[in-house]
C-alpha positions in Angstrom: -44.4 23.9 -31.5 -46.2 20.9 -29.7 -43.0 19.0 -30.3 -40.7 21.8 -28.8 -42.6 21.6 -25.8 -42.5 18.2 -25.1 -38.8 18.4 -25.6 -38.5 21.2 -23.4 -40.3 19.0 -20.9 -38.3 15.7 -21.3 -34.5 17.7 -20.1 -36.0 19.4 -17.1 -36.1 16.6 -15.0 -32.6 16.1 -16.5 -31.1 19.4 -15.3 -32.9 19.3 -12.3 -31.2 15.8 -11.7 -28.2 17.1 -13.1 -27.6 20.1 -10.5 -26.1 23.5 -11.4 -22.6 22.5 -11.4 -22.9 19.2 -14.0 -25.0 21.6 -16.2 -22.4 24.2 -16.4 -19.9 21.4 -17.4 -22.5 19.9 -19.9 -22.4 23.1 -21.5 -18.9 23.0 -22.0 -17.9 19.7 -21.8 -19.2 16.4 -23.8 -19.6 14.0 -20.6 -22.5 11.7 -22.7 -19.3 8.7 -22.8 -18.7 9.3 -19.0 -22.5 9.6 -17.8 -23.5 6.8 -20.1 -19.9 4.1 -18.4 -21.3 5.9 -15.0 -24.9 4.7 -15.2 -23.9 1.2 -17.1 -21.5 -0.1 -14.4 -22.8 -2.8 -11.9 -21.1 -4.5 -9.8 -21.7 -8.5 -9.1 -23.6 -9.1 -5.6 -22.5 -12.5 -4.1 -21.5 -13.7 -0.7 -17.3 -12.4 -1.1 -18.4 -9.1 -2.5 -17.2 -7.0 0.8 -13.6 -7.7 -0.4 -14.0 -5.7 -3.0 -14.0 -2.8 -0.5 -10.8 -2.9 0.6 -9.0 -1.9 -1.9 -10.7 1.6 -1.8 -9.7 1.0 1.8 -6.4 1.5 0.8 -6.6 4.1 -1.5 -8.0 6.3 1.2 -5.2 5.6 3.6 -3.1 6.5 1.2 -4.7 9.7 0.0 -4.5 10.5 4.1 -0.7 9.7 3.6 -0.7 12.1 0.7 -2.3 14.9 2.7 -0.4 14.6 6.1 3.0 14.1 4.6 2.2 18.0 2.9 1.2 19.5 6.1 4.6 17.9 8.0 6.8 19.4 4.8 5.7 22.6 5.9 7.7 22.1 9.0 10.0 19.5 8.4 14.1 20.1 7.5 15.7 16.7 5.9 19.1 17.5 7.8 20.9 15.0 10.8 21.5 18.3 12.2 17.8 19.2 12.5 15.7 16.3 11.3 14.6 15.6 14.5 14.3 18.9 16.3 12.1 19.7 13.9 9.9 16.3 14.2 9.7 17.7 17.9 8.9 20.8 16.9 6.4 19.4 15.2 5.0 17.6 18.1 5.2 20.0 20.5 4.9 23.7 19.5 2.8 23.2 16.2 -1.1 23.0 17.1 -1.9 19.3 16.1 1.0 18.7 14.7 1.5 15.2 17.3 -2.0 14.4 15.9 -0.9 15.4 11.9 1.9 12.9 12.6 0.4 10.0 14.4 -1.9 10.2 11.9 0.5 9.8 9.1 2.7 7.0 11.0 -0.6 5.2 11.8 -2.3 5.4 8.0 0.9 4.2 7.3 0.4 0.9 8.7 -3.0 0.6 8.0 -2.1 0.9 4.5 -0.1 -1.9 4.1 -2.3 -4.2 6.3 -5.4 -3.5 4.1 -3.2 -3.6 0.7 -2.8 -7.3 2.0 -6.2 -8.0 2.3 -6.6 -6.7 -1.0 -4.2 -8.6 -2.4 -5.0 -12.0 -0.6 -8.6 -11.3 -1.4 -8.1 -11.1 -5.2 -5.1 -14.0 -4.9 -8.1 -16.3 -3.0 -10.7 -14.6 -5.9 -8.8 -15.5 -8.4 -9.3 -12.2 -10.0 -6.3 -12.0 -12.1 -7.5 -13.8 -14.4 -7.7 -13.1 -17.5 -8.0 -10.2 -18.9 -7.0 -8.9 -15.4 -2.8 -10.1 -15.5 -1.5 -6.9 -16.3 -4.3 -5.3 -13.0 -2.7 -7.9 -10.8 0.8 -6.9 -11.7 -0.1 -2.9 -11.2 -1.5 -3.9 -7.8 1.8 -5.9 -6.5 4.2 -3.4 -7.5 2.0 -0.9 -5.7 2.4 -3.1 -2.5 5.9 -3.6 -2.8 6.1 0.7 -3.4 4.3 0.7 0.0 7.1 -1.2 1.4 9.8 1.7 -0.2 7.7 4.2 1.4 8.0 2.3 4.9 11.3 2.1 4.9 12.1 5.1 3.7 10.1 7.2 5.9 11.3 5.0 8.8 14.7 6.8 9.0 13.5 10.4 8.6 12.0 11.3 11.9 16.4 10.7 12.9 15.8 8.7 16.2 17.8 5.7 17.4 15.5 3.2 16.4 15.4 4.4 12.8 18.7 4.9 12.2 19.8 1.1 13.9 17.0 -0.6 11.6 17.8 1.3 8.6 21.3 0.2 9.1 20.6 -3.6 9.3 17.9 -3.6 6.2 20.9 -1.8 4.1 23.3 -4.1 5.4 20.7 -7.0 3.8 21.0 -5.5 0.6 24.6 -5.6 0.5 24.6 -9.4 0.3 22.9 -8.8 -3.5 24.8 -10.9 -5.1 26.7 -8.9 -7.9 24.8 -5.6 -7.1 25.0 -5.9 -3.5 27.3 -2.8 -2.9 26.3 -0.6 -5.5 22.8 -0.7 -4.0 24.4 -0.2 -0.7 26.6 3.2 -1.4 23.2 4.2 -3.6 20.8 3.7 -0.9 23.2 5.0 2.0 24.8 8.0 -0.2 28.4 6.4 0.7 29.7 3.1 2.5 27.2 4.0 6.3 24.3 5.5 7.3 24.9 10.0 7.5 23.1 12.3 6.8 23.8 11.8 3.3 21.4 8.8 3.9 18.6 10.6 5.3 18.5 13.1 2.2 18.6 10.5 0.2 15.6 9.0 1.5 13.8 11.8 2.0 14.1 12.2 -1.8 13.0 8.8 -2.4 10.0 9.5 0.1 8.3 12.4 -0.9 9.2 12.7 -5.0 10.5 9.4 -6.5 8.1 6.8 -5.1 4.8 9.3 -4.9 5.8 10.3 -8.5 6.0 6.3 -9.8 3.0 5.4 -7.1 0.6 8.2 -9.0 1.4 6.6 -12.4 1.1 3.2 -11.4 -2.3 4.1 -9.4 -3.8 5.7 -12.2 -3.1 2.5 -14.6 -4.6 0.2 -11.5 -7.7 2.8 -11.6 -8.6 2.9 -15.1 -7.6 -0.9 -15.5 -10.0 -1.9 -12.7 -12.7 0.4 -13.9 -12.2 -0.4 -17.5 -12.6 -4.2 -16.7 -15.3 -4.3 -13.6 -15.0 -6.2 -10.5 -13.8 -9.9 -11.4 -16.6 -12.5 -9.9 -15.5 -15.7 -8.6 -14.9 -19.3 -10.5 -16.8 -21.1 -8.6 -20.2 -18.5 -9.1 -19.3 -17.6 -12.2 -22.1 -20.1 -14.0 -24.5 -19.6 -10.7 -27.5 -16.9 -11.1 -26.4 -13.6 -9.1 -27.8 -10.0 -8.6 -25.7 -6.9 -9.5 -26.1 -3.1 -8.3 -25.2 0.3 -9.7 -21.6 1.3 -9.4 -23.2 4.7 -9.3 -24.4 5.8 -6.8 -25.2 2.0 -4.7 -21.5 0.5 -4.8 -19.7 4.1 -4.2 -22.2 5.3 -1.3 -21.1 1.8 0.3 -17.6 2.5 -0.7 -17.8 5.7 1.0 -19.3 4.5 4.2 -16.1 2.2 4.6 -14.0 5.2 4.4 -15.8 6.8 7.1 -15.0 3.8 9.4 -11.8 3.6 8.1 -11.3 6.9 9.2 -13.1 6.1 12.6 -10.7 4.0 13.7 -7.8 5.7 12.2 -8.8 9.0 14.1 -9.3 6.6 17.6 -6.0 4.5 17.3 -4.3 7.7 16.4 -5.8 9.4 19.3 -5.6 7.3 21.8 -1.8 6.0 21.2 -0.4 8.5 19.3 3.2 7.6 17.6 6.0 8.1 19.8 9.6 10.0 18.4 12.3 8.3 20.9 15.7 9.3 21.3 17.6 11.1 18.8 20.4 9.0 16.7 23.7 8.2 17.9 25.6 7.1 15.4 29.0 6.5 17.4 26.4 5.0 20.4 26.1 0.7 20.7 22.7 -0.2 18.9 20.2 -0.7 21.9 18.4 -4.0 22.5 15.5 -4.9 20.7 15.6 -3.5 18.2 12.8 -4.2 15.2 11.8 -2.9 11.6 8.1 -2.0 11.0 5.7 -5.1 11.6 5.7 -6.4 8.0 8.8 -6.9 7.3 9.6 -8.8 10.9 8.7 -12.3 8.8 11.4 -11.3 6.6 14.1 -10.8 9.4 12.6 -13.9 11.5 13.3 -15.9 8.7 16.9 -14.8 7.7 17.9 -15.6 11.7 16.8 -19.2 11.3 18.9 -20.0 8.3 22.1 -21.1 9.1 25.6 -19.1 8.7 26.1 -21.9 6.0 24.4 -23.6 3.6 26.8 -25.8 1.8 29.0 -23.4 0.3 26.7 -20.5 -0.1 25.9 -17.9 2.7 22.6 -18.4 4.3 21.8 -14.4 4.7 22.3 -14.7 0.6 20.6 -17.9 0.4 17.5 -16.3 2.4 17.6 -12.6 -0.1 17.7 -14.7 -3.0 14.4 -16.6 -1.9 12.6 -13.4 -0.8 13.2 -12.0 -4.4 12.1 -15.1 -5.9 9.3 -15.3 -4.1 8.4 -11.7 -4.9 9.2 -12.3 -8.5 7.1 -15.9 -8.5 4.2 -13.2 -6.9 3.9 -11.0 -9.8 3.5 -13.8 -12.3 1.0 -15.2 -10.6 -1.5 -15.0 -13.5 0.6 -16.5 -15.7 1.8 -19.4 -13.7 -1.9 -20.4 -12.5 -2.9 -21.9 -15.9 -5.7 -23.3 -14.5 -7.6 -20.1 -13.2 -7.2 -18.6 -16.6 -9.4 -22.0 -18.1 -11.8 -21.0 -15.8 -10.9 -23.8 -13.3 -10.0 -23.7 -9.4 -6.4 -24.7 -8.5 -6.2 -26.2 -5.4 -2.4 -26.0 -5.0 -2.5 -22.1 -5.4 -5.4 -22.0 -3.1 -3.0 -24.0 -0.4 0.0 -21.9 -0.7 -1.7 -18.8 -0.3 -3.0 -19.9 2.8 0.4 -21.5 4.2 1.9 -17.9 3.2 -0.5 -16.2 5.6 0.2 -18.5 8.2 3.6 -18.2 7.7 3.6 -14.8 8.2 1.8 -14.5 11.0 3.9 -17.1 12.4 7.2 -15.8 12.2 5.5 -11.9 13.4 4.7 -13.6 16.4 8.0 -15.1 17.3 9.6 -12.4 16.4 7.7 -10.2 19.2 7.1 -13.4 21.7 11.0 -13.6 21.4 12.5 -10.6 21.5 15.9 -10.6 19.9 18.9 -7.6 18.7 19.4 -7.5 15.1 
């Protein structure tokens, strides 16, 4: 009898702290493993800990993309005859439609920006070293998929700027050796940018890319949760503190989401995303057309490459160089042998810093010296 009373007293605080919902779930499912994982998971605290939050912020912007995209889908019509008018209707007739579209467009850009910060912070902290090689690979692929989201979504309003930027972008794909012609027709749905291209890009944007991204994202998040947060090599041998993932780190992460939401809301309200003029395939390309900012450094690089380098076409060489760099970025954990044995390689750090400088400088040059594509 006494043992029974003691047992009841011992379970009361747990039931109260769990809450009614948790009690309901516990009565139906075995949550022991999950609760043990949540309570035991620790997050390192050190001078570079702030960079841990940019992965969550990138995820937050992705979630906003999903929800605002679903709202826009209720009114958008993916045809050359109706796409521009449907977006115009969203912005002028649908209540808060202009704000939803502005939030969707700005969050896409902020998501890529946060993903860049997350990628470079992981790179400089060598968080890709064993056993996190596949976590790095999945993260890089998610960044490339975000580029695909930006490129495919750029055309959907079917305005003048998007039409001609897409035309130039797909023409660059055509210079890829052996498969360039096939890729051009595959992306455009024909030889030219037409309504078939719009329909195809719409399918990529709302079905193919989200499906692939969701699968990769789940794998990426599971790997991060299983392996935990990586500690920089320089701090591994030093004493350090840690904090529980739940609720300490999670609450801080949510605070970052709130700050990100405030910044996004302010930008979207103060600088609404413009629609521009409807695309006219027969009109000449207007001056000053530029792609999205995260593609600008690549376009500017292609401008500086000579038309011919020895017997090779300069544009072909440039595209092949970018493809090589993409493969190199993916294979960083397998190339950087020093990081795998716990050593910081200075060449890798210098290369990462030069990459940031190169991207920033080429982007600034493109915007300060506007040219037609």
